[in-house]
C-alpha positions in Angstrom: 0.1 0.0 0.0 2.9 2.4 0.9 4.5 1.6 -2.4 1.3 2.2 -4.3 0.8 5.6 -2.6 4.4 6.6 -3.2 4.0 5.7 -6.9 0.7 7.6 -7.3 2.1 10.7 -5.7 5.3 10.5 -7.9 2.9 10.2 -10.9 0.7 13.1 -9.7 3.9 15.3 -9.3 5.2 14.4 -12.7 1.7 15.3 -14.2 1.6 18.5 -12.3 5.1 19.3 -13.5 4.2 18.7 -17.2 0.9 20.6 -16.9 2.8 23.8 -15.4 5.3 23.5 -18.1 2.7 23.2 -20.9 0.7 26.2 -19.4 3.6 28.6 -19.2 4.2 29.1 -23.0 0.6 28.5 -23.9 -0.5 31.4 -21.6 2.1 33.6 -23.0 4.3 33.7 -19.8 7.3 32.3 -21.5 8.2 32.7 -25.2 7.7 29.3 -26.7 10.9 29.9 -28.8 12.8 29.8 -25.4 11.0 27.0 -23.7 8.5 24.9 -26.0 5.6 23.1 -24.4 6.0 19.4 -24.0 3.1 18.7 -26.3 5.4 19.7 -29.2 8.2 17.3 -28.4 6.8 14.0 -29.8 6.7 15.7 -33.4 10.3 17.0 -33.0 11.4 13.5 -31.8 9.7 11.7 -34.7 11.2 14.2 -37.1 14.8 13.6 -35.9 14.1 9.9 -36.1 12.8 10.0 -39.7 15.7 12.1 -40.7 18.1 9.5 -39.2 19.8 12.1 -37.0 18.6 10.9 -33.6 19.8 7.2 -34.0 23.1 8.4 -35.4 23.8 11.0 -32.7 22.8 8.7 -29.9 25.1 5.8 -31.2 28.1 8.2 -31.5 27.4 9.6 -27.9 27.0 6.0 -26.6 30.3 5.1 -28.0 32.1 8.0 -26.4 30.2 7.5 -23.1 31.0 3.9 -22.8 34.8 4.1 -23.7 35.4 7.2 -21.7 33.6 5.7 -18.7 35.6 2.5 -19.1 39.0 4.3 -19.3 38.3 6.8 -16.6 36.8 4.2 -14.1 39.5 1.5 -14.9 42.3 4.2 -14.2 40.5 5.4 -11.1 40.1 2.0 -9.7 43.7 1.0 -10.4 45.3 4.1 -9.1 42.8 4.3 -6.2 43.8 0.8 -5.0 47.5 1.6 -5.2 46.9 4.8 -3.3 44.7 3.2 -0.7 47.0 0.1 -0.2 50.4 1.8 -0.1 51.0 4.9 2.1 54.3 5.8 0.2 52.4 5.9 -3.1 49.8 8.1 -1.7 52.4 10.5 -0.3 54.2 10.4 -3.5 51.2 11.4 -5.5 49.6 13.7 -2.9 50.7 17.1 -4.3 50.0 15.9 -7.9 46.5 15.1 -6.8 46.0 18.4 -5.1 47.3 20.2 -8.2 45.2 18.4 -10.9 42.0 17.6 -8.9 40.6 21.2 -8.8 40.9 21.6 -12.6 37.4 21.3 -14.2 37.1 18.9 -17.2 36.2 21.8 -19.6 39.6 23.3 -18.9 41.1 20.2 -20.7 39.0 20.8 -23.9 41.8 23.0 -25.6 44.3 20.2 -24.9 42.1 17.6 -26.1 41.6 19.4 -29.3 45.4 20.0 -29.7 46.3 16.4 -28.7 43.7 14.5 -30.5 42.0 16.9 -32.9 38.2 17.2 -33.3 37.9 13.3 -33.2 36.0 10.9 -30.9 39.2 10.2 -28.9 39.0 13.8 -27.7 35.5 13.3 -26.4 36.7 10.1 -24.7 39.5 11.9 -23.0 37.1 14.6 -21.6 34.7 12.0 -20.3 37.5 9.9 -18.9 38.9 12.9 -17.0 35.5 13.6 -15.5 34.9 10.1 -14.3 38.5 9.4 -13.1 38.5 11.5 -9.9 35.2 10.3 -8.7 36.2 6.8 -8.9 39.7 7.3 -7.8 38.6 8.9 -4.3 35.7 6.4 -3.9 38.2 3.5 -4.4 41.0 5.1 -2.2 38.4 5.8 0.5 36.9 2.3 0.4 40.2 0.7 0.7 41.3 2.9 3.6 38.1 2.1 5.5 38.5 -1.7 5.3 38.5 -2.9 9.0 42.2 -3.4 10.1 41.3 -6.5 11.9 40.4 -8.3 8.8 43.8 -7.4 7.4 45.5 -8.7 10.6 43.4 -11.8 10.5 44.4 -12.4 6.8 48.0 -12.0 7.6 47.8 -14.5 10.5 46.4 -17.0 7.9 49.3 -16.5 5.7 47.9 -13.8 3.2 50.8 -11.5 3.6 51.7 -10.5 -0.1 49.9 -7.4 -1.5 48.2 -9.5 -4.2 46.8 -11.9 -1.8 45.6 -9.3 0.6 44.0 -7.4 -2.4 42.2 -10.4 -3.8 41.0 -12.1 -0.5 40.5 -9.1 1.6 40.7 -5.5 0.4 38.8 -5.9 -2.9 35.8 -7.8 -1.4 35.5 -5.5 1.5 36.0 -2.3 -0.7 33.6 -3.4 -3.4 30.4 -1.7 -1.9 32.3 1.7 -1.7 33.8 1.4 -5.2 30.4 0.6 -6.6 29.0 3.8 -5.1 31.6 5.7 -6.8 31.0 3.9 -10.1 27.3 4.8 -9.9 28.1 8.4 -9.3 30.4 8.3 -12.3 27.6 7.0 -14.5 25.8 10.4 -14.2 29.0 12.3 -14.3 29.9 10.7 -17.6 26.7 11.8 -19.2 27.4 15.4 -18.0 30.8 15.2 -19.6 29.3 14.0 -23.0 27.8 17.3 -23.8 30.9 19.1 -22.8 33.1 16.8 -24.8 30.9 17.1 -28.0 30.2 20.9 -28.2 33.4 21.6 -30.0 32.4 19.6 -33.0 32.6 15.9 -32.3 29.5 14.3 -33.6 27.0 13.2 -31.1 24.1 14.4 -28.9 26.1 17.4 -27.6 26.9 18.5 -31.1 23.4 18.2 -32.2 22.1 20.2 -29.3 24.5 23.0 -30.0 23.4 22.9 -33.8 19.8 23.1 -32.7 20.3 25.9 -30.2 22.0 28.0 -32.7 18.8 27.7 -34.9 16.5 28.5 -31.7 15.2 25.0 -32.3 14.7 24.4 -28.6 12.1 21.7 -29.0 15.0 19.6 -30.5 17.4 20.6 -27.7 14.7 19.4 -25.1 14.3 16.2 -27.0 18.1 15.4 -26.7 18.1 16.5 -23.0 15.2 13.9 -22.4 17.1 11.4 -24.4 20.2 11.7 -22.1 17.9 11.5 -19.1 16.3 8.3 -20.4 19.6 6.7 -21.3 21.0 7.5 -17.9 17.9 6.0 -16.3 18.5 2.8 -18.2 22.1 2.7 -17.3 21.4 3.4 -13.7 18.8 0.9 -13.5 21.0 -1.9 -15.0 23.7 -0.8 -12.6 21.6 -1.1 -9.6 20.6 -4.6 -10.6 24.3 -5.5 -11.2 25.2 -3.9 -7.9 22.6 -6.0 -6.0 23.9 -9.2 -7.8 27.5 -8.5 -6.9 26.6 -7.6 -3.3 24.1 -10.5 -2.8 26.4 -12.1 -0.2 25.4 -9.2 2.2 21.7 -10.1 2.2 
């Protein structure tokens, strides 16, 4: 009953939001050229599909998204594990991290263009940068917070090498924290997709910039909702994977 009530309230809230959105331009309170009513979006969506633009842009962005997420998350997990396991490595990289961490992903766009050109690899680089720090700090923190008693017990049973401690103790114990960082990175990677594509790399971001330059705001909103829907699918799949990986905690 409680779940049904929550679902009905959520549906009512969404309907109220869409109704308010529809009313604002219809009543002349907002210029429809600046914010189109939601009733105009299906036609814009079908037009993009019929022209073949929507599937082409989505496939391109998905390729950038998946590769950038994999590269950034892989590097973040690897270096996060090293930093969490070995204090000397953390001390050695401490000032490097402090220097590079505050630099936003958009600041790397000029270098991405110089190094890779206006190519998909440049978009992958920007996305990977945006993902890396989230996963790095999540992994480092998860390893640091592993119960020291577990490590001492493992050593008592002969798991003294770094590799055996990693496989038998640290990685299983740190997995929940790492997965939290990865889930956050899923959303951050989508935010980085637009930033990575606005300088000319084909994809959703480029199409949104083209549409905005022509004041085709209905098309811009279509691609905004497309990204929201794709993120929802990825997040739902990840939550299911997370539950399966952590089923031992049930």
